[in-house]
Residue, then its C-alpha position, 0 to 999 in steps of 0.5 A: x652502764x656509762x663512763x667510769x662504772x663501765x670502765x671499772x666493769x670492763x677492767x674487772x672482766x679483763x683481770x678475770x679473763x687474764x687469771x683464767x687464761x694463766x690458770x688454764x695454761x698451767x693445768x694444760x702444761x702439767x697434763x701434756x708434759x705427763x702425756x709427752x713423757x709417756x708417749x714420746x709423741x712429737x705432736x704432743x711435744x708441739x702441743x706442750x711447747x705451744x702451751x708453754x708459750x701460751x702460759x708465758x704470753x698469758x702472764x705477759x697479758x696479765x701484767x700488761x692489762x693490770x698496767x694498762x688499767x692504771x689511771x692517767x698520771x702526770x707522765x702519761x696523760x692519755x693513760x697506759x692503754x697501749x700496754x695492751x697492743x704491746x702485749x699482743x705484739x710480744x705474744x705474736x713474737x712468742x708464737x712465731x718462735x714456737x712455730x719455728x721450733x716445731x717445724x725444725x723438730x718435725x723435720x728431724x722426726x721425719x728423717x729419724x722416725x721413732x715409735x710412740x707409746x701409750x697412744x690411748x693416754x695421749x688421746x685422752x689427754x688431748x680430749x681433756x685439753x679440748x674440754x678445758x680450752x672450750x670452757x676458757x674460749x667461751x668465757x674469753x668471747x664474752x669478755x671480748x664482746x664487752x671490752x674489745x680488748x686486743x690482748x684478750x683477743x690475741x690470747x683467745x686466738x692462741x687458744x682457738x689455734x690450740x683447739x684446732x691443733x688438739x684435734x689434729x694431734x688426736x688424728x695424728x696419734x690415731x694414724x700413727x698407732x695404725x702404722x702411719x709413722x709419718x702422721x705425727x711429724x706431718x701434723x706437727x708441721x701443719x699445726x706450726x704453719x697455722x700457729x705462725x699464720x695466727x701470729x701474723x694476724x695478731x701482730x698486725x692488729x697490735x701494730x695498727x693500734x700502736x700506730x693509732x689507726x682510726x676506728x672502723x668506718x661504721x663507728x666513725x659514721x655513728x659518731x658523725x650521725x650523733x653529732x648531727x642529731x643535735x638541731x643546733x649543729x649545722x655541720x661537722x668535720x675533721x673527725x679523728x679517732x684512736x683507741x688506747x687499751x680500753x679508752x677510745x679518743x675522739x676529736x671532732x669540730x662542730x659547726x655552729x651559728x656565728x652569732x651564738x654566745x660562747x656560753x651557749x656554744x659550750x652547752x651545745x658541745x657538752x650535749x653532743x659529748x654526752x650523747x657520744x659517751x652514751x653510745x661509746x661508754x668511757x670515750x674521751x671526747x674533745x670537741x672544737x666549736x667553729x663558726x659555720x661561715x668560717x667552716x664553709x669558707x675553709x671547706x671551699x679553700x680545701x676543695x680549691x687546693x684539691x682541684x689544683 
């Protein structure tokens, strides 16, 4: 699957994942709200708040992904893809806020312990939440594998942390029912710390994409190797890469024989561009053709400057 069909397929997957995330968050909010009202558990309140944050973040994701998939226009010639990492950054801020709120409430509960009620119901709700979250994560992992979406990866990280917190909350409820009243707020603090750490990771990834960080070294080597495979290409240099949403932008200089006619040089560049797009579907590739002798002279000048 290449070019526009590949981008359209990935666009459909992103929208499906976004809708699934919003729907899952809505279901979890309802059942956790019911369980918290009946048990009074701070751990369940922590999970409920986290689900509320997930719901808001997933809604932002949905809007951002729909916007990022819009085609380029006269005012956004490189498309709208950066809406994805921007959504990831907003999600990271949401998560940090919820983590801080949980810590404050957990400290207050440690100072003023309160008994829990209907613990069995709370545990049953968390088991249900685990099953639903696992199903969503399975689907999100498939989408991430095919799209590499930062926004969906951030969303999946939310739900992966939810999964861990759900197990922790079950343990906290069980321990509290056995008379260990400190377990509920302590586990809530541990969940909050993990959530905050996850937020920092999501935020870092989003910022790097917004700053146009280069693609991984492996992908860069792959691009260079593809260009060198063409027998007419004598060398390559000045590779630049970045990613904006689902679109990867690649710029590269090809070193060709000095005497090649312009038409032939253009045909060789088209061949290299097609080969790169086969390996990286939907990539936007810009190739510059340099006479090999000038490229070699430029390399010597750069080496001399570095030596000085």
